LUMDRENMAR-688374 format. One record per residue (C-alpha): residue in three letters; x, y, z; residue number from 1. Coordinates in nm, 4 decimals, always signed. Layout:
<rs>
R;resn;px;py;pz;resi
R;ALA;X;Y;Z;NUM .
...
</rs>
This chain:
<rs>
R;resn;px;py;pz;resi
R;UNK;+0.4179;+0.5509;-2.0034;1 .
R;UNK;+0.6606;+0.1377;-2.0177;2 .
R;UNK;+0.7928;+0.0537;-1.6768;3 .
R;UNK;+1.1045;-0.1961;-1.6599;4 .
R;UNK;+0.9461;-0.4624;-1.4526;5 .
R;UNK;+1.1235;-0.7852;-1.3891;6 .
R;UNK;+1.1536;-1.0951;-1.1999;7 .
R;UNK;+1.3534;-0.9333;-0.8967;8 .
R;UNK;+1.1624;-0.5504;-0.9517;9 .
R;UNK;+1.0782;-0.3984;-0.5770;10 .
R;UNK;+0.8140;-0.1491;-0.7722;11 .
R;UNK;+0.4870;-0.1676;-0.5133;12 .
R;UNK;+0.1611;+0.0298;-0.5766;13 .
R;UNK;-0.1403;+0.1533;-0.3045;14 .
R;UNK;-0.4753;+0.2669;-0.2878;15 .
R;UNK;-0.6751;+0.3128;-0.0231;16 .
R;UNK;-1.0568;+0.2587;-0.1230;17 .
R;UNK;-1.3176;+0.3235;+0.1566;18 .
R;UNK;-1.6043;+0.0358;+0.1367;19 .
R;UNK;-1.9346;+0.0177;+0.3378;20 .
R;UNK;-1.9593;-0.1846;+0.5714;21 .
R;UNK;-2.3297;-0.1435;+0.6839;22 .
R;UNK;-2.3283;+0.0668;+0.9782;23 .
R;UNK;-1.9949;+0.2899;+0.9091;24 .
R;UNK;-1.7311;+0.3405;+0.6281;25 .
R;UNK;-1.4509;+0.1430;+0.6710;26 .
R;UNK;-1.1021;+0.1864;+0.4875;27 .
R;UNK;-0.8390;-0.0511;+0.3131;28 .
R;UNK;-0.4614;+0.0390;+0.2481;29 .
R;UNK;-0.3890;-0.1799;+0.0142;30 .
R;UNK;-0.0113;-0.2355;-0.1493;31 .
R;UNK;+0.0338;-0.4461;-0.4612;32 .
R;UNK;+0.3520;-0.5848;-0.5438;33 .
R;UNK;+0.3419;-0.4904;-0.9705;34 .
R;UNK;+0.5537;-0.7667;-1.0901;35 .
R;UNK;+0.3405;-1.0245;-0.9177;36 .
R;UNK;+0.0560;-0.8521;-0.9664;37 .
R;UNK;-0.0748;-0.9208;-0.6442;38 .
R;UNK;-0.1339;-0.7938;-0.2819;39 .
R;UNK;+0.1570;-0.7778;-0.0726;40 .
R;UNK;+0.0460;-0.6211;+0.2406;41 .
R;UNK;-0.2884;-0.4904;+0.3566;42 .
R;UNK;-0.4644;-0.2751;+0.6669;43 .
R;UNK;-0.7822;-0.1581;+0.7981;44 .
R;UNK;-0.9184;+0.1621;+0.9688;45 .
R;UNK;-1.2296;+0.3206;+1.0735;46 .
R;UNK;-1.0483;+0.6455;+0.9856;47 .
R;UNK;-0.8316;+0.7122;+0.6844;48 .
R;UNK;-0.4932;+0.7829;+0.9248;49 .
R;UNK;-0.0999;+0.7435;+0.8413;50 .
R;UNK;-0.0919;+0.4962;+1.0858;51 .
R;UNK;-0.2705;+0.2384;+0.9632;52 .
R;UNK;-0.1461;+0.3345;+0.5800;53 .
R;UNK;+0.2191;+0.2621;+0.7766;54 .
R;UNK;+0.0899;-0.1003;+0.8762;55 .
R;UNK;+0.0169;-0.1835;+0.5331;56 .
R;UNK;+0.3394;-0.0491;+0.4258;57 .
R;UNK;+0.5227;-0.2560;+0.7229;58 .
R;UNK;+0.2833;-0.5861;+0.5938;59 .
R;UNK;+0.4346;-0.5747;+0.2445;60 .
R;UNK;+0.8090;-0.5031;+0.3852;61 .
R;UNK;+0.7737;-0.8094;+0.6024;62 .
R;UNK;+0.6073;-1.0322;+0.3393;63 .
R;UNK;+0.8455;-0.9844;+0.1063;64 .
R;UNK;+1.1731;-1.0912;+0.3199;65 .
R;UNK;+1.2238;-0.6547;+0.4223;66 .
R;UNK;+1.3818;-0.5912;+0.1242;67 .
R;UNK;+1.7093;-0.2767;+0.1008;68 .
R;UNK;+1.4573;-0.0277;-0.1401;69 .
R;UNK;+1.1667;-0.0548;-0.3025;70 .
R;UNK;+0.9818;+0.1990;-0.5288;71 .
R;UNK;+0.6652;+0.2969;-0.4046;72 .
R;UNK;+0.3323;+0.4932;-0.6202;73 .
R;UNK;+0.0193;+0.5800;-0.4824;74 .
R;UNK;-0.2196;+0.8184;-0.6696;75 .
R;UNK;-0.3957;+0.9370;-0.3203;76 .
R;UNK;-0.6132;+1.1942;-0.5727;77 .
R;UNK;-0.7996;+1.3203;-0.2644;78 .
R;UNK;-0.6395;+1.1900;-0.0148;79 .
R;UNK;-0.3281;+1.2883;+0.1111;80 .
R;UNK;-0.1404;+1.2227;+0.4519;81 .
R;UNK;+0.2295;+1.2441;+0.5493;82 .
R;UNK;+0.4145;+0.8888;+0.6164;83 .
R;UNK;+0.7530;+0.8885;+0.7360;84 .
R;UNK;+0.9583;+0.5564;+0.6616;85 .
R;UNK;+1.2669;+0.4872;+0.8387;86 .
</rs>
């Protein structure tokens, strides 16, 4: 799939991998800026709930100057959660 990614493109993507930390599983919510090819937001949690996903999205929003319009895509596969964005 081709995408029209230009310098001001507000396209973000994300994922929630789980990581063995030696004693338990931890979850990492990551938000990527697809134009800059870098992590712009993240949060960790002991449980894969919506709260830590919202924290990662808020972190990315702050880091990128609080843009008015952003397109976000996440291929959650088996993880499903509902997030309300205002």
